[in-house]
N, C-alpha and C positions, 0 to 999 in steps of 0.2 A: 434655387432662389426664385422669388416671385416679386410681384409688384409691391408688396408690403415692405420689401427690403430697401426700396428706393427712398432716400431721404437726403437731407442736407449733406453735401460733401461726397455723395456717391459718384462713382464714375459709371456712365451709361453710354450705350451706343444707340443711335437713331435707327429705327426699323422702317420708317416710312417718310416720304416727302423728298424734297430736293437734297436734304442733308443726310439721306440714307447712308449708313455705314460710318458716319462721323462719330468721334468720341467727344463727350462733353462731361463737365462737372455739373452736378445739380446744385444750383444756388439756393433754391427753396422749393417747397411743394405747397400748392394751394388747391385744395380739393382734389380733383382728378387731373390737375395740371402740374407740370414741373417747369421751373425756370432754369434753362440750360445756358451755359457759357463755355466757350472754348478759347477765348482770348484773341482769336483772329477774326473770323466772320461774325461770331456772336460774342461781342465784348461785354464786359461787366456793366457798362452803361446802358446796354440794350439787349437784355437776355431774351432768349427764344422761349416762348410760352408754348409748350407741347404737351399733348395728352400723355399721361403715364403709360397707357396701353401701347403707345407707339415708340417706346424706348425699352431697351433690354438692359437689365442690371449686369454690370461687369465686375465691379469690385468696390469695396469700401476700404480705403487705405488710410488708416489712422496715423501712419508714420509720415505722411506728407504734410508739409507746411500749409498747403492750400486747404486740405481737409480741416486742419486745426482752426484756421482763420474763419472758414465758412461756418463751421459748427459753433464757433464763439460769436458769430454775428458780425465779424469784421470783414470788410470787402477787400479781397486780395487784388493785387495788380494784374493786368492782363498778361504781362510778361511772366509772372509767377504761374499763372494758369497754363500758358503755352508750354513752359518748361516742364511742369508737372505732367501734362498730357504726353509730351515727347518722351519723358523719362519712363512713364508707365508703358507707353507703346514699345519702347526699346526693351524694357525688362520682360514684357509680355512676349515679344518676338523671340528673345533669347531662351525663354523657358519652353517654347513650342518645339 
């Protein structure tokens, strides 16, 4: 997987900065930047603008409601984003 895989609804992990290691959903991409949300610190109202080279693609989960909403241009709730990240983290830990 590389930078070109990162798009709306992707799940990424921050590689640099204060939020290093945190998991985010990509709300949108603008040029070399991605708008990131996690529902807690970076809420839907104030997404983090981060260079794409500073994030690592983890997954694109089409089966998640948040992915469907983001890709359709609908703003998901912060609670939905938090739940989806927690669910993803739990299923990821179980498979390891």
